N, C-alpha and C positions, 0 to 999 in steps of 0.2 A: 700502202706506201704513198706518202704525199707526192704529188706530181712534180714538186720542186726538187725532189731528190731522185726520182726515177722517171725519166721521160722516154716514151716509146717513139721509135721512128715509124711514122705512118705515111703511106702514100697520100698524095694530095687528093682531095675530094674530087670526084668526076665532075667535069663541066657539062654544060648543055651540048647537044649535038652540034650546034653552030660553033662552039668554042672548043671542040675536042682537040686536045694537045697532040702534037706529032710525037713519034717515037723518040726523035732527037731531043725534043723539049723535056720529055719524061726522064731520059737519061741525064740530061744536064741538071735538072732539078734534083734528081737523086744524088748526083755527085756533089752538088752544093750542100745538100742536107748532111751528107757524110762529112764533108769538110767542116761544116759548122759544128757538128758534134765533136770532132777531134780537136778543133781549134778552141772551142769554148771550154772543153774539159782541161786543156793544157793551161788556159789563161785565167780561169776563175780563181779567185782568192779564197773561196769557200770550198769545203769538202764536196766532192761531186760523185754521185753514183747514178749512172745512166744505163738503161737496158737497150741493147741493139738487137734487132730481130732480123733473121734471114742470113744464110751462109754468105751470099754475095756481098751484102752490106757489111757483115763482120770482117770478111776478107779485105774489103776496101778500107775500113777503119784501121785494121792492122797495118796495111800498106802505108797509109798516110801518117800514122804514128811513127813508124820507122823512118819515113821520109823526113820528118821534122826532128829526128833525134840529133842531139849535139854532142853527147858524151858516151853513152853506153846503152846497148840494147841487150837485154837478157831474156832468154826464152826457153821453154820446155817444149820439145817437139815429140808428138805422139799422135796416132790416129784418134778420132777422125779429123779430116782436114776440111778447110773451107775454100770455096771458089774465090780466087783473086788473081790479079796479074802476077806474072812471074816475079818472085822476090830475089832471084839470083842477081840480076843486073843492079837492083837497088842496093843489095848488100855489098856488092863489089864497089859501088859508088861511095857508099857510106864508109866502108873500110878505107878507101883511098883518101877520104876526108879526115881520117883519124878517129872515127867513132869505133869504140870497142864492141865486139860481138862475143858474148858468152852464151853458148848454146848447149843445152843439156838434152841429149837424145834418149828417149825410151828405147830399150833394146829392140822392140818390135818395129820402130821407125827405121832401123838399119837392116831390116831383113830383106830388102829389095836392092838389087844391083844399082838401079838408077839413083836411089837415095845415097848409097855409098859413094857413087861417082861424084854426085853433087857435093857431098860433105868433104870429100878429098879436095875438090877444087877450092872450096871455101877455106879449108885449113891452110892450103898453100898461099892464100891471099891474106891470112892473118886471123881467121876466125879461131877462137878458143872453144874447144868442144870436149865434152865428156859424155860418158854413157852410164846409165843406171839400168838395173834389171827391170824395174817396174816403177815408172814415174806416176805419182798419184794424181796429177792434174796438169793440163796444159796451161801455160801462162805466158804473157808477153809483158815485160817491164821495160819502160823507156825512161832513161835519165833519172831513175829512182823517183819519178814524179807522177807517173801515170801507169796504170796496168789494165790489161784486157784478159779476161778469163772466161771460159765457157760457163753458161748458166744451165741450159738444157741442151741435151744432145742425144743422138742415136748412134748406132754402131757405124753409120755411114756419113753423118754430117752433124754440124753444130747448128741448132735451131735458134739459140739466143745466147748472148754473152753480156757480161757486165763490164762497164768501163769505170775504173776507179781512180780517184785522185784524193790525196790529202786525208786518208782515213786509216783507222786502226786495221781494217781489212787489208789495205794495200801494204802496210808495214808487215802484217803477218805473212802475206804472200812473198814478200821480199825475204823474210827470215826462212821460210820454207825452201825457197830457191837456194839460199846460202847453205843451208844444211845439206840439201841434196848434192850441191856442187862439191862440198868437202868430201862426201862419201863416194862420189862417182869416179869411174876410171877414166883417165885422160886419153884422148885420141890424139895421135901425132900425124903430121903430114909426111908419110913415108914416100919413098921414091915411086912406088906404084907396082911395077911388074918385075922387079929385080929377082924375086923368088920364082924360079922356073921349074925346079924338080917337083914333079907330082908326088903327093904322099902315097904311102903304101895303103892297102886296104885297112890294115890294123891302125895306122895313124889317122886314117879318115874316121874310123869309129871313135877313136880317142877325141878327135876334134869335135865330132858330133856331140859327144857327151859333155865336152868342155863348153860348147856353145849353148847347151841346154842348162848350164849352171851346176853340173855335177861336181861333187868334191873329189879329191884324189882318192879317198877311201871308196867312194861309190864307183869311180872309174876302175879302180883296181878290182873291186868285187865283180863288176860286170865283165871285165876283160880277163879275169883269172890271174891278176897281178897282186903283189903285196902293195900296201899303201906307199911304201918307200919307192918301189919300182914305178908305180903310177906317177908319183911326184916327179921322179927323174925324167920320165918320158914327157910329161907335160912341160917341164922346164926346157927340155931339148926342143920341143915344138915352138915354144914361145921365143927361144933364141933364134931358131931357124927362120921364123916369120919376121924377125927384126922388130919385135914389139916388147913391151915391158910388163903387161898385165894379161891375165886370163881373158878379160873382156876384150882387149885389143886383139888377142890371138883369134878369138871367135869371129870378130868382125873382119879381120884381115883374111881369114880362111874363106869366108863367104865371098869377099871381093875377088879373090883369086880363082873362084870357082871350084874350090876344094870341097865345098859342102853343097 
């Protein structure tokens, strides 16, 4: 791939012993490099494709892209995650500035209480969020002008990512996000802990099957119900939890500690 289309972020060449840079200088230079990548990708008039290496650098680029957003930030959240400064304060600030956030969560991303709590806070501040059973790829799209998505990764971290602007690939990723968004289940900013009655053991089993994606027929077969009875019991639990969809019921049950 020509270097004009894909540039790697490389550390500066080591100096001589007399000119060895301090740790502060190294960090400052790295920050300038990341700023340069994000800024040049946003301002170039030509199509841009750049490769970013290292989880910390990828996280920093993601942070800076969101910091410079003026209209909308759209993203798919799923493991693995990259090291970066906390994005909570940044998102709160951007929401207060009127920037829209549309966040699509992979179901696995909401399996931990800490992530559920964070998502609930962001929803109350205006984040639009939806859940899908299995998101095919992580992606960050800013102002419909620039995108960041993993290139190589392991189960624990992202090793490299591609920064896109003004390309067919960027348009394709935007279309993928739109399609997933239409199919996903909306998350709502519920009051939090108004549901206090603990479920029965039977209800807990139904919720577990529901959270695993089981159909009414499968739930009925496992519990010894008819499909009609299973459907009724599921609808009762959805109503009791104060949500609208099966996805939301599973997420809400986890947050309440029912599962």
